[in-house]
N, C-alpha and C positions, 0 to 999 in steps of 0.2 A: 588560473583556471577561469574559464568562461562560466558565466552563471546561466544556467539553464532555465530554472525555474522562475518564473516572473514573480515580483514581490507582490505581497498583498497591500492594497491601500486602504486604509482605515478599517482593517479587517474583511475587505472584500476581495475575492480572487477572481481574475480575469477566467473566461470560459475555457481556456486552455488548461487550467489547473483543475476546474471542475471536471472536465473530461479525463485528465490524468488520473484524478482520484477514483472515478468511476472504472477506469482501465485497471488500475491497482488493486481495487476490490476484487475484480474478475480474476486476476493473476494470483491474488491471495488465495481466493476459492480453489483455484486449481493447483496451488503449490504443494506437490508430493512430498512426503517425509524423505529427507536425505537429499533433495536435490538443492542446488544452491538458490539463493533468493531471486526471484524474478525480477525482469526489468521491464520498463514500460517506455514507449517512445514518446518523447516530448519535444515537440517542434526540432524532430529530426535526430534527437540525442537519446540514448538509452539512459533511464533513471532507475535506480533501485526503489522498489516499492515502498520501503521504510523511509527513505527520503522524502517521498511525496506525502506520505502521512504525516510526517514530523512537520513538514513545510505548512500541512493544512490544519495543524492543531491549533492555530490561532484564528481560524477562518469563520466569521459570523454569518457567512451565508446560509440560507435554508437548503437543506438536502433535498433535491427532487425526488419524487415517488420512485422511480427507475432505480436511483441509486440506494434509496432507503430498502427497496426490496432486497437488493443484492446483499446490503449490509445485514439485513435480518435473516438471510440464509446463513450467513457465516457467524453471526453472533446470536446467541439465544434470543429468539423474539421479545419474551417477557423481559429478560435483562435488558434488551435494546430500550423497550418502552419504559421500564421502571427508571432508567437513567435519564429519561426526559429528553432522549437524544433527537433533536431535530435540525441541529447544526452540522456544518463539515467538521467543526473542531471537535463535537460530540463523538462523531463517527471515527475520527482518527485516534482519538484517546482511547476508544474500545478496541481498535485493531492494532494499536501499535504493541501491545503486550503479545498478541499472537504471533506477530512477525519476529519478535525477539525469542519466543518459544520455538519457533519453527526453524529459525537461523541457528539457534543452539542445538536442535536436533541435527541439524544438516553438516554443522561442524564435528558434532561426537560421532555421527553414524552416516558419513556421506555414500551415496550410492556409488556402484563401480564406475557408471560413466561419468560422475563428477569427479571422481578420484584420477580417472584416466585424463580428462580435460585439464585438471590441475596439473598432473605430472608433465602434460604435453605443453604446459604454457599457454593453453588457450583460455580466453574468458568466454564465457557462455553469454 
């Protein structure tokens, strides 16, 4: 299997991963209950957002303000600040449980369109 996500170098991620993380946050924000887990394009390949978050959970780079703003919309602003979250790793660790929760809900209560796609053998 081809490695899509570039490796971190001593805790630092290339800009490709920074952008993928931001895109994954926006996809998480738009993820509706019952729908399958969103995908984000990284270097021409579609990657599950949970995979991006897991990959960035060891990233020691500082979150830029635009990414922090999206993260604060998803996570309660007070709890985000209380966590001292200023690194990509902090943000990733806060949103990974949300991914698990939404994925569990989508598996337990899929929308009719997701069921139709699965039955037709089509990947979203």
